[in-house]
N, C-alpha and C positions, 0 to 999 in steps of 0.2 A: 208619064214621068219616067225619066231615064234611070235604069237600075243603078248605074254608076254614081248617081247623085244621092242614093240612099245609104250606101255603106262605103267604107274606105278601107279595103283590104290591103294587107301587106303582100309582098311578093310571094311569100310562102303560102299565104291563104289563097292567093290566085292560083298557085300550083295545085292546091288541094281542090279548089273549085273546078278546075279543068278535069282533075282526076275523077271527080264524082260522076261526070258524064260517061266515063269509060268503064268504071268499076261499080259493082253493086254494094260492096262492103268496104267502107273507107275508115281507116283510123288515122287521126291527125294529131300531131304533137309529139308525145314521147318524152317531154320534159316540161318544166314550169316556164311560164312567161311567154309562150309562143302564141297566145291569143286563141286558145282552144274554145272557150265558152262563147266568145264573140263570133268566131267562125260558125259554130254550130247553130246559133239562133238565126244568123243572117242567111246561112245556106239553107236552113229549113224553110224560111220564108221565101227565099228565091225559088226553091223547088215547087212550092205551091203555085206560085205565079207561072213558072215554066210549064207545069203540067196543064194548067188552065189554058194557057195560050196554045199549047201543042195539041191537046186532045179535046179542047172545048168542053171539059167536064167541070161542073161546079160542085161546091160543098165537099171538096176533098179534105181529108183529115190527116194531119201529121202529128206525131207524138214526140214531144221533147221531154226527156226523162232525166232525173237525178236519183241518187240512191235514197234520199229522204227529203222531206219537205223543207227543213231549214236550209239544206244545200241548194235545193231548187230556188228558194226565195233569194238567197244570197248571190248565187252565180247567174241566175237568169231573170227571175221576175222583176227584181229591183232595177235591172238594166233595161229590160224591154220597155217598161213604162216610160223611160226617158228616150230611148233610141228609136223605137218604131213610130213613124209619123201617123198622126190621126187621119191624114188624107187617104191612107190605104186601109185603115181598120182601127179597131180599138180593143183594149184589154178588158176582159170580163172576169171578175173574181169568182163569180158563181153563176155562170150562164145556165139557164134552165135545161138545156140539152147537152152542153159540152163541159159544164163545170168551169174550172179555171182554164181560161183559154185566151188566145188572141184571134179575133174574128175579122177576116178581111171583108171589106165593103163589096157589095154586089158587082160593082164595076171591075173588081179584081178577082171575081170568081167565087166569092163567099167561102173561101177556104178557111180551115181552122188549124191553128197550132194549139194542140191540147197539152197542157202542162201537167205532168204526172210524176209521182215518186214511185220507187221500186221496193218499198218495204214488203209488198206482197204481189209479185208479178202475176200470180194466178188470177188477180182481179180483172185482167185484160184477156181472159181466155176466149171471150166471144167478140173481142174488138177487132177492127181492121184499120190498118194505117198504110197510106201510100209512102210515108217517110217515117222511119224510126231513127231518132237522134238521141244518143246517150252521152251525157256529160260525165266524165271520169268513169270509163268503162271498167277499169280494174277494181273498182269498189264493189263489184258484183261477181257472183259465182257464174259459172258457165250456164247453169240452168236458166238464169235470167235471159241470157242471149238466146238460148234455144227457144224459150217461151215466146219472146218477142219476134224472133225470126219467123215463126209460124203465123204471127199476126200481120206480117208484112205482105199485104196484098190489097189491090183495089181494082174494081171492075173497070175495064177499059184502059188501064195503065200497065203495060207490060214491063216497064223499066223502073219498078219501085226501088227505093234506096234505103240503105242502112248506113248512117254516118255516126262517128263517135270521136271523142277526144279523151286522152288519158295521160297521166304521169305513170312512171314505173312504181311498183309496190302494191300493197294491199292484197286482199284475199284472191282477187282475180288475176294477179300478175302472171301466174304460170300459164293459164289457158290463153290469155290474150297474146303473150309472147310466143306461145307455140304456134298460133294460127297466123298472126300478122308479121312476126319477125322470122320465125324458123320455117314457116311454110309447111308445118306438119299438121295433117288432118286425120280425122277418123276414117277408117275404110269405108268406101262408098260415097265419100263427099264429092258431089258433082259440080260444085261451084268454087272449087279451090282457086281457079284462075281469075275469079272475080274479087278476090281480097287484095287490098292495096294499102300501103302505109306511106304517109308523107311526114317526114320528120320536121319539127319546128322547135327551135331553141329560143331562149330569151333574146339572144343576139339577132334573131330574125324579126324582132318586134321593135320598130323605131319609136313606138309610142310610150315605151317604158321609161321611167325616171332613171337616170344613170346610177343613183344610189342603190337601185334594186340589183344591178349587176354586182356591185360591191358586196351586198348582203349574201348573194349566192356564192361568191368567191370565198367568203369567210365561213362557209359551212364545214362541218367535219368531212373528212375525205369520202366516206361512203355516200353521205347525203349529197355532197357536191357532185360526185360522179353520176348519181342518179338524176337529181333534179336540175342541175345546171348543164351537164354534158349529155344527158339522155342515155346513160349507160344502163341497159336493162339487165346486166349481170351484177349491178350494184343498185340497191334501192332501200328506201326507208322501211324498216320492219323486217329486213332479211335476217333469217335465223343464223345462217352460217356466212358471216361476212368475211371469214377466212378464205372462202372459195375463190380460187383464181384459175380460170380456164386454162391458162398457159402452163400452170404448175400441176393442177389436178386433173384436168379434163383431156389432156393430149399426151398421156403417159405412154412411153414405149413398153412393150411387153418384156417381162423379165426373161432373160435368156437362160437356157440350160434347164436341167431337171430340178424341180423344187416341189415342196409340199403344197397342197391346195386345200381349199375349203369351199363349200357351197352354202350360200345363205338363202333362206326362203321367208318371204312374207306372204301369207296366203290370202287370197281373195277370190270371190266367185262373181258377184255383180261388179265389184271393183277389181282391178287387175291383181293377179298374183305376180310378185316380183321375185325373180330368182337371179342371183349373181354368182359367177364363178371367180374365185380369187386365188392368185398365186402368192406364196409367202416367200419373201426374199431372205437371204442369209441374215440380214440386219433386222428382220422382223417387218419390213415394209410390205404392205398389202397392195396388190395390183388387181383391180377388177377388170377382167379381160373378155367376159362374155355375159350375155343376159337373156332372160326370157321374161316377157312382160305381156300378159294376156288375161282376158276375162273369160268367164264361162268354163273354167276347167275344174272338174271334180278332182278329188284326191288321187284317184286311180289315173286319170288322164294326166295330171301334173307329174306324178311319179314317172310315168312312162315317157313323158316329154324330157324330163331331166336325164333319164337313162339314155335316150337317143342323142342328147346333146353333150354327153360326158365321154371324154376319150378314155378308152380302156387299153390295157396291155394286150398285145396280139396273142401271147401265149397263155397268160393267166386269165384273160377274159374279165378282168375287173379293173377299176381305176386305182392302180397301186400307189399313186401319189396323193390320193384323196384321203385326208386325215379323218374328216367327219362332215356331216351336213347339219347345220344349225338352223332351227326353224322357229317360227312364230309359236309361242307357248300355248296360244288359244286352241291350236289344232289337237292338243292332247285331250281336250274335252268336247270337241265338235264332232257330232255324228250326223250333221244335217246334209252335207254335200257329198252324198254317196250315190252310186248307181249299182255297182256290182260288188260292194264290200261285204264282208262277213257281218252277220248280225252282231251288234254290240261293239264293233270296232270303232275306235276313235280315228280321226283323220291321220294322226301320227302313226297309229298301229297299221293302218292300211298302207301307208307309204313305206313304212319299214318292211312290211311283208313283201311288197313288190320289189324293193331294193334287194332283199334277201334272195328272192326267186331269180333275179337277174345276175347278181354278183356273188352270191354265196352267203350263207348265214353268218351274221355278225361281222362280216368283213368291213362294211361301211355302216356306222352307227348314226342314227338320227338323234341329235342332241336338242334338248329343250332350251330355247333362248331365254336369256335373262331380260325381263321386261321392266327393269328399273329405268324408266324413261329419262328422268332428269340426269341421273348419273351417267346413263348411256350416251346421251347427247354430249355430256362433258368429255367422255372418252373419245367420241368422234372428233371433237375439236382438237384434242391432242394429236390425232392422226392427221388432221388437216393443217396444223400449224406449220408455216413455212420455216425453213432453216437453210443455211448454206452448207453444201457438202464439201468434201475434201478437194474438189475441183473449183470451189468458190462459186458454184451454181446453185440457184434457189431450187429447193425440192421439198418434199414432205413425206411422211410415213405412209401416205395413201395416195393412190393415183388410179385413174380410169382411162382405158384405151378409147379411141375415138368411136369405135363401133358400138359402144354402149350408149346409144343415142338417148334412150329413155331416162337413164340415170343422169346423163349430162344435161338433159332438158329439165327434169323435174326436181332434182336435188337442190340446185342453187336457188330455186324459187320457193323453198320452204320459208314460212313466216312465223313469227312469234304468236303463241296462243294469247288470247285476250283474257282468259279465265284462269290459266295455270302458269305461274311463274316458272321460267326455265324450260318450258315445253314448247313444241311446235303446235301450230294450229292443225288439229286432226281433221278438220273439214276440208283441208287442202289435199293435194296429191302427195301423200307422205309414204307411199308404199316402198319405193326404192330406198328411202331414208331409213325406214324401220328395218328393212333387210340388212342394210349396212350396219345399223346399230347392233343387231343380234350378233353379227360376225365380230365386230369390235369387242363386244362384251364377252365373247367366248375366248378371247385371246389374252395371254398374260401381258401385263404392261411392259412395253419395250422402251428403253431410254433412247433419246435422240442421238444418232451417231455423231461423233465429234466432227467439227468443221476444220477447215484448213488452218484457221486462226485460233483454234481452241487453246485456252490456257488452263492447264490442269489445276484443280484445287488442291489444297493441302491434304485433304482426305484421300483424293485420288492418288497423290504421290506416295502416301503411306501405304495404301493398298498395293500399289505397284511394287514398292520395295519389299513388302512381305511376300508377295507372289514370286518375285524374282529370287528371294532368299530360299524359298521352298523348292524351286525348280532348278536352281543353279547347281551344277556339278561341283562336288568338292575337289580341291586340288589334291592329287595323290601325294602321299608322304614318301620321301626318298629315304630309305633305311640306310643308316650308317653315316649320315651327314651330321 
């Protein structure tokens, strides 16, 4: 049987099919309507046949995964029963050895497509797969990818494959974007060159009904950008849809001398996030430097901050630094110490080290306000775009390009499913929390007037009163 007679791929699916041969970790899609689920099931089946013909190995197992059983049934099982021909194999709802699977006939190698859900990936701790295929990868945390990556092995097959499809959004948006879009990996990653993304939009799928394109075009702007256009800076469930990389993420550094703040969100197993902020005359905050690292005790973190903070050559301390605002939990934490004094909290340890380096009470460590919902609201005020006096779009907060961890993780924050108005704390919220502490430590600043600003009656009255108080009185000419 000719493989081309079995499935009918689009041009974009053919591109992805060719890429699978070259790369180990493939992500396909990036938007709705590109035929992701179709590609995954047929590519998984093809790989079983390919490995059988190439290595003459039988009984190879591939895993086709969805985040839960209802999704697996809707996106895959209901389609496979209709699409996969009985000539090459048959579907088993409860095979005695493989459970829910599609089992190839002996003439095709007796390979198995095992259908599994990811409600608990630890169930597969002892399993082995020659192919791992995950439908809607962003529905999962990175832990799921890590678990299944270690299961990706098969005796006699050196070129095992991980293939996936996904839309932007959901809890896994950040880590998927980081690896497949930004090309940013953990230190020591030896297979970074084997990750590849093939973009597929609804317009790449000629099998869709024309009315579907009209439906996508009618979505709200953020959803349209994510689902129709495949914009991974805009996605469903995004917490800060005010974020615009061109306004907030590529900000020039404030010129000249100005006051500064340092913000800290502490973590040990998870990263500590530290940001250095300059304060403009108009109250605008510019985050211009960062530290983002795991495994730092309070002593180590304080010393790192001292190393990275500019000091006056003569006075030997950062004269422009107003204060350091930190995660309030460190005032009670005594767990992450090595050489701290007995009974010291994390905050007391760090303050002592700052005092030793810069002088007693010159730089004060301030306890951050952890009112989360109010704090996120204040963050939105700083992110809200407006036109300045030169008619250019700007905001009261910006980040320089070198703050790569902030620019990567902050836009990917998503809404909590359990607490209204809060972010999902199971995601990578460390830089966001640090920014929130900084914003909550500042007085509210009004948005500067734009070029086309029309003063209100109240503003005109205030100006008249102010002018009357400051205006010099006309001198009286005696004798006239």
